[in-house]
N, C-alpha and C positions, 0 to 999 in steps of 0.2 A: 339527127341533131336533136338535142333535148330542148323542148319549148320552155320558156320561162313562164312562171305563173303570172297571170294577168292581175295587176294591182289597180283596182278602180280608184279614181280620184273622188274623194268625198266633197260634195258641193258645200257642206257645212264648214269645211276647212278652207274653202276658197275665200280670198279677200273680196270685199265689196268693190264694185267698179268705181272708177273715178267720178263718173256722173252721179252715182248714188251718194257718194260721200259729199260731193259738192251740193247736191239738193238738200241733204240733211243739214249741212252747215248753214245754208241759206235760210231754211225754215227756222232753225234755232235762232238765227240772227233777227229775223222778222218778228218772231214771238217775243224776244227780249226787248226789241225796240217798241213793240206794242205795250209791254209792261211799263216801259219808260214813259210813253205817252199817257198811259193811265195814271201814273204818278203825277204828271204835270196837271192833268185834268182834276184829279182828286185834290191836289194842293190848292188849285184855284177855287174849287167848290168849298173847301174847308175855310179859306180866307173869307169868303162871303158869308158862310154859315156861322162863324165864330163859335165852334163847339168848345166844351171844356177840354183842357190840356192841349190847346191849339199848338203850343210850342213843340210838344212831343210829336204830334201827327205831322206837322210841317217838317220837322227834322228828319223823320222817317221817310217822307216823300223826297226830301232833298238828298238824302243818302242814296235812295233808289235812282234819282235822276243823275247822280254823279257816278255811282259805281256800275250801274247796268250797262251804259255804253262801253265802258272799259272792258267789262267782262264779255260783252257781246262780241267785241272785236277779237279778243283773245280766243274765244271759243269758235268763232267763225274761221279763224286762221289755223285752228288746231287740226292736225291730221292724225290718223291712227298710228300707233307705234309701229316701227319696222319689225319684221319677223325676227324672233330671237335667234333662230338657227343661222340666218344670214349674217347677223352681227357676230355671233359666236364663231362661225367659220372664218370670217375675215380677221377677227382678233387672234384666234389661235394659229392661223396660218402664218401670221407675221412673227409670232414669238416662239415658234417651234425650233428646236435644236436639230431636228432631223432634216435630211435633205429632201427636196421635193421628189415625188415619185417620177421615175423615168417613163417616158411615153412607151406605149406598147407597140410592138411591131405589127405590121399589117395582118400577119397570120394569127396573132394573139388577140386582136381586137374582137369584141363581140360583134357579130354581123346582124343586121336587121333582117328578119325573116317575115315575109308577108305570105300568109296562106290564102290561096284563092281556089275556090272550088268551081269547076266548070258548070 
């Protein structure tokens, strides 16, 4: 019986684990909320210091305080895109005009071979 060539799985092609994805999203959320807290603190300091163009600096801090939480929640809930081949196979299989392949008989199916040396 002819042996099939061994095709190693590349680790670089493997998807990140669910735990790693969650940790990354949590870190990103905490950093963005830290930037928001910094905007609040800088805004309070600016009000007390009365620098020139105070209205400009306070408006920038205000935009940061309003937009950053919204973006942080969107990015924290963002997941990596699904693999293209999974979506493509699902789409093409529904819209094909050809009939689905017939199942192979037991004699025609490839058998799993395990080589064990004593």
